[in-house]
Structure formats: C-alpha cells, structure tokens
TORLOKE-830951 format. One record per residue (C-alpha): residue number from 1; x, y, z. Coordinates in steps of 0.2 Angstrom, whole numbers, plus 5000, padded with zeros to 4 digits. Layout:
TORLOKE-830951
+-----+------+-------+------+
: pos : east : north :   up :
+-----+------+-------+------+
: NUM :    X :     Y :    Z :
...
+-----+------+-------+------+
END
This chain:
TORLOKE-830951
+-----+------+-------+------+
: pos : east : north :   up :
+-----+------+-------+------+
:   1 : 4986 :  4760 : 4350 :
:   2 : 4999 :  4768 : 4364 :
:   3 : 5016 :  4765 : 4363 :
:   4 : 5021 :  4756 : 4378 :
:   5 : 5033 :  4767 : 4387 :
:   6 : 5037 :  4770 : 4406 :
:   7 : 5037 :  4787 : 4415 :
:   8 : 5057 :  4787 : 4415 :
:   9 : 5056 :  4784 : 4398 :
:  10 : 5046 :  4797 : 4392 :
:  11 : 5053 :  4811 : 4404 :
:  12 : 5069 :  4808 : 4396 :
:  13 : 5063 :  4809 : 4380 :
:  14 : 5055 :  4827 : 4381 :
:  15 : 5069 :  4831 : 4387 :
:  16 : 5080 :  4824 : 4375 :
:  17 : 5069 :  4830 : 4361 :
:  18 : 5067 :  4850 : 4369 :
:  19 : 5089 :  4848 : 4369 :
:  20 : 5091 :  4842 : 4353 :
:  21 : 5079 :  4857 : 4347 :
:  22 : 5090 :  4867 : 4360 :
:  23 : 5105 :  4863 : 4350 :
:  24 : 5102 :  4875 : 4336 :
:  25 : 5101 :  4889 : 4350 :
:  26 : 5117 :  4896 : 4355 :
:  27 : 5120 :  4900 : 4373 :
:  28 : 5106 :  4886 : 4379 :
:  29 : 5113 :  4871 : 4386 :
:  30 : 5107 :  4858 : 4378 :
:  31 : 5120 :  4846 : 4383 :
:  32 : 5114 :  4851 : 4402 :
:  33 : 5097 :  4848 : 4397 :
:  34 : 5098 :  4830 : 4392 :
:  35 : 5109 :  4827 : 4405 :
:  36 : 5095 :  4832 : 4418 :
:  37 : 5085 :  4823 : 4410 :
:  38 : 5094 :  4809 : 4411 :
:  39 : 5097 :  4810 : 4430 :
:  40 : 5077 :  4813 : 4431 :
:  41 : 5075 :  4798 : 4424 :
:  42 : 5087 :  4786 : 4433 :
:  43 : 5079 :  4794 : 4447 :
:  44 : 5060 :  4790 : 4441 :
:  45 : 5066 :  4774 : 4439 :
:  46 : 5073 :  4770 : 4455 :
:  47 : 5092 :  4774 : 4454 :
:  48 : 5102 :  4759 : 4458 :
:  49 : 5122 :  4762 : 4458 :
:  50 : 5128 :  4748 : 4449 :
:  51 : 5116 :  4751 : 4433 :
:  52 : 5115 :  4768 : 4434 :
:  53 : 5129 :  4778 : 4442 :
:  54 : 5142 :  4773 : 4428 :
:  55 : 5130 :  4778 : 4416 :
:  56 : 5129 :  4795 : 4422 :
:  57 : 5148 :  4798 : 4426 :
:  58 : 5151 :  4795 : 4411 :
:  59 : 5137 :  4806 : 4402 :
:  60 : 5143 :  4818 : 4414 :
:  61 : 5159 :  4819 : 4410 :
:  62 : 5154 :  4817 : 4390 :
:  63 : 5143 :  4832 : 4395 :
:  64 : 5158 :  4843 : 4401 :
:  65 : 5168 :  4838 : 4385 :
:  66 : 5153 :  4843 : 4374 :
:  67 : 5148 :  4859 : 4381 :
:  68 : 5166 :  4865 : 4377 :
:  69 : 5165 :  4858 : 4359 :
:  70 : 5157 :  4878 : 4355 :
:  71 : 5171 :  4886 : 4361 :
:  72 : 5184 :  4875 : 4355 :
:  73 : 5176 :  4874 : 4337 :
:  74 : 5172 :  4894 : 4336 :
:  75 : 5190 :  4896 : 4343 :
:  76 : 5199 :  4886 : 4333 :
:  77 : 5190 :  4892 : 4316 :
:  78 : 5193 :  4910 : 4321 :
:  79 : 5211 :  4906 : 4324 :
:  80 : 5213 :  4895 : 4307 :
:  81 : 5207 :  4910 : 4297 :
:  82 : 5215 :  4922 : 4306 :
:  83 : 5201 :  4929 : 4319 :
:  84 : 5203 :  4936 : 4336 :
:  85 : 5193 :  4936 : 4352 :
:  86 : 5184 :  4950 : 4344 :
:  87 : 5177 :  4939 : 4330 :
:  88 : 5172 :  4924 : 4342 :
:  89 : 5162 :  4937 : 4354 :
:  90 : 5155 :  4946 : 4339 :
:  91 : 5149 :  4928 : 4331 :
:  92 : 5141 :  4924 : 4351 :
:  93 : 5133 :  4938 : 4350 :
:  94 : 5126 :  4938 : 4333 :
:  95 : 5121 :  4921 : 4334 :
:  96 : 5110 :  4927 : 4349 :
:  97 : 5102 :  4939 : 4339 :
:  98 : 5099 :  4929 : 4326 :
:  99 : 5087 :  4918 : 4335 :
: 100 : 5073 :  4934 : 4331 :
: 101 : 5078 :  4935 : 4310 :
: 102 : 5074 :  4919 : 4298 :
: 103 : 5091 :  4911 : 4294 :
: 104 : 5097 :  4923 : 4309 :
: 105 : 5106 :  4908 : 4317 :
: 106 : 5119 :  4904 : 4301 :
: 107 : 5119 :  4924 : 4295 :
: 108 : 5120 :  4930 : 4314 :
: 109 : 5137 :  4923 : 4318 :
: 110 : 5144 :  4928 : 4303 :
: 111 : 5138 :  4946 : 4303 :
: 112 : 5141 :  4948 : 4320 :
: 113 : 5159 :  4941 : 4319 :
: 114 : 5163 :  4953 : 4304 :
: 115 : 5155 :  4969 : 4314 :
: 116 : 5168 :  4965 : 4327 :
: 117 : 5182 :  4961 : 4319 :
: 118 : 5181 :  4978 : 4308 :
: 119 : 5173 :  4989 : 4319 :
: 120 : 5182 :  4984 : 4338 :
: 121 : 5198 :  4972 : 4329 :
: 122 : 5198 :  4987 : 4316 :
: 123 : 5205 :  4976 : 4304 :
: 124 : 5204 :  4977 : 4283 :
: 125 : 5188 :  4972 : 4278 :
: 126 : 5196 :  4957 : 4268 :
: 127 : 5203 :  4951 : 4285 :
: 128 : 5188 :  4954 : 4294 :
: 129 : 5177 :  4943 : 4281 :
: 130 : 5191 :  4929 : 4282 :
: 131 : 5190 :  4927 : 4301 :
: 132 : 5171 :  4930 : 4301 :
: 133 : 5168 :  4916 : 4288 :
: 134 : 5181 :  4904 : 4298 :
: 135 : 5172 :  4907 : 4316 :
: 136 : 5155 :  4902 : 4308 :
: 137 : 5165 :  4886 : 4302 :
: 138 : 5169 :  4881 : 4317 :
: 139 : 5153 :  4888 : 4324 :
: 140 : 5143 :  4876 : 4312 :
: 141 : 5158 :  4861 : 4314 :
: 142 : 5152 :  4862 : 4333 :
: 143 : 5134 :  4862 : 4332 :
: 144 : 5139 :  4846 : 4319 :
: 145 : 5148 :  4838 : 4332 :
: 146 : 5135 :  4841 : 4345 :
: 147 : 5121 :  4837 : 4335 :
: 148 : 5131 :  4818 : 4333 :
: 149 : 5134 :  4815 : 4351 :
: 150 : 5117 :  4822 : 4356 :
: 151 : 5108 :  4807 : 4345 :
: 152 : 5123 :  4795 : 4351 :
: 153 : 5120 :  4797 : 4369 :
: 154 : 5099 :  4799 : 4369 :
: 155 : 5098 :  4785 : 4357 :
: 156 : 5107 :  4775 : 4370 :
: 157 : 5098 :  4780 : 4385 :
: 158 : 5082 :  4777 : 4377 :
: 159 : 5087 :  4761 : 4371 :
: 160 : 5092 :  4759 : 4391 :
: 161 : 5076 :  4764 : 4397 :
: 162 : 5064 :  4755 : 4384 :
: 163 : 5054 :  4745 : 4398 :
: 164 : 5036 :  4741 : 4389 :
: 165 : 5031 :  4730 : 4404 :
: 166 : 5031 :  4746 : 4416 :
: 167 : 5021 :  4757 : 4401 :
: 168 : 5011 :  4772 : 4408 :
: 169 : 4999 :  4769 : 4395 :
: 170 : 4995 :  4749 : 4395 :
+-----+------+-------+------+
END
C-alpha cells in the first residue's frame, strides 16, 4: 500500500519538491534547498565518501552555476534588448512584489523593469519597453534552464537513493 521508500529518499524527495516549487519564486534559493536535501539524505544514509562525496562535489559546483543563472540570464536579456542595471533591479523588485498578485511572477518583472527604466534611467517609453521585455525574456529563460537542471539532478538523486529493501513503511 505505502511506497517502499527509505528515510533518506523521503527527506530528499520533500526537499526536491519544495525546491521545484520555489524555482518559480524570485529570490528563494531553490537550488540550495535541493542541494541541502541531498546533503541531508547522504548523512541520513550513512555518508560514504567513495559514493557520496563525488556526487555532492559535482552537485555543489552545479548548484553554484544554477544559482547564477538568474543573474546571467536577466543581464543577458536586458543587454540584448538595450536595458541597463535599472531594468535588472526593477525586474527583481517587480518579481518579488509579483508573488502577491495573480500572474505576478510574469507581470511583476516586466512592470518592474519598465518602471525602473522610465523613472530611474529616464529612457523613452519604447526603449524602456524593449529593455523590460528583454529582462523578462532573460528571466523566463533562466527559470526554464533551472527547471530542467532541477529535474535532471533531482531524478538522478532519487534514483541513487532508491532502496526498497530499506523502506520505512514496510
């Protein structure tokens, strides 16, 4: 009746699911949540340096790279479409405020970048709109990349931890 899962598997599964959801919330370190879930699972599973350390070291490097995707992608989008630092900061603030409104995670960064370019950079409306759009394109590309990487790492770790013989339910 219950799935045959070990405690390390369940701990990581919970961290991974939380991290996957948090991937869509700006400024929440979703990748770090998933990485810490892997560390906790390895410790609960009786950490073995030969088996766990290579995975955790590689995953640690991947974590650092994934965590920089948002910044690189939004900067790329802003620069590609003519925006500046104001657009990037506006997109970040707009994304954070957007958490509280429907579709805010999409509308928030776009509106934040647009307002920042108009008010702080004093750019003409068409230029501000273009750079705001670029920032949004970059943010969405970054989120898409993070989702794919989180899925790959998470599924690999779940496969690695799967051991029905150690089920806590059976």
